[in-house]
N, C-alpha and C positions, 0 to 999 in steps of 0.2 A: 454751852458746849454741845457740839454735835458729834455723835458716835457713828463712825462708818463701819459697815459690816466687814468682817475679815474675808478677803477673797483669795488669800494665799492657799493653794491646795496642800493638803497633808501628803507626806511621802512615807511609804512603808517599805522597809528593807528586811530581808532580801526580796527582789522582785519575783523570784520563784523559789520553791522549796527543794532542797536536795532529796534525792531518792533515799529510801530507807530499805533495810533488809530485815525480814522476819526473824525474830528471835535475837536481834542485836540492838543494843542500846542506841537510841536516837535522841538527839536534842538539837533544836534550832531556836534562836531568839529572834523575834520580830521587833524591830525598832521603828518608832514614829519620829519623823523630823519635820521641820517647817511648821511646827505648831506654835501658835502665839500664846496659848494658855496650856496648862498641863492636861494630859490625857485623863479624862474622867473614867473611861472604861473601854475595854476591848473584849469582844466575845465572838463566838461562832454563831452567826445569824442563821445560816443554812448549812445542811450537811453535818457530817460528823467525822472525826478522825478515826482511823482503824482501831479496833480493840487493842488496848495496851498503851495507846498514846493519850496524853492528857494536855489540854490547853489551859494555861494558867496566866491570868493578867498579873503583871508585876506592878502593883500600885505604887505610884510615886516615881516610877522609872520610865514612863512613856514606852513600855515594852511588854511583851508577853512571851512565854515559852511554849513550845510543843515538845514534849519529851516522854520517854518511856521505852518499853520494848514492844514493838508491834507484833501482834499475834496472828495476823492474817495477811495474805498477799492480795495485791490488786491495785486499782486506781481509786482514790478517794478524793472527792471534791468538797471543799469547805468555803464558805464565804465569811470572812472576818469583817466585822464592823467596828469602827472606832469613833468615839466622839470625845471632844475636848470641852472643858468648862467654858461657859460663856461669861463675859464681863461686859455687861450692859448691852450685849448683842448675843445672838446665837453662836455657840461654839462651832468650831470646824468639825466636819464629819468625813468619813471615808469608808468605802466598802471595797474589798479586794477579794477576788476569787483565787483560791490556791488549789493545786492538785498535789496530793501526796501519793507517790508511787512506791509501793512496798514490793520488793523483789524477794524471791525464794532465798 
């Protein structure tokens, strides 16, 4: 039996994050689709969300949330990295840069 590498690219939704407002509850869920195997992990590789927001991988759901009450205003850049379990081949991977804009 010959195993072919998975070439289907992962897709992450939403393509851009909605703006937030300082001092107001914020929550967005990032979903992975087009994965052949379950998502092994999602994390922030570079950058950091503003103070008050937390990134949480939802194990077993192929998703993560960014939620909380942002405490500072500005533009924040994060790079989310995703990888899937491999089955006889390397799992799919994805990196996506997001911008979180926090308004007054």
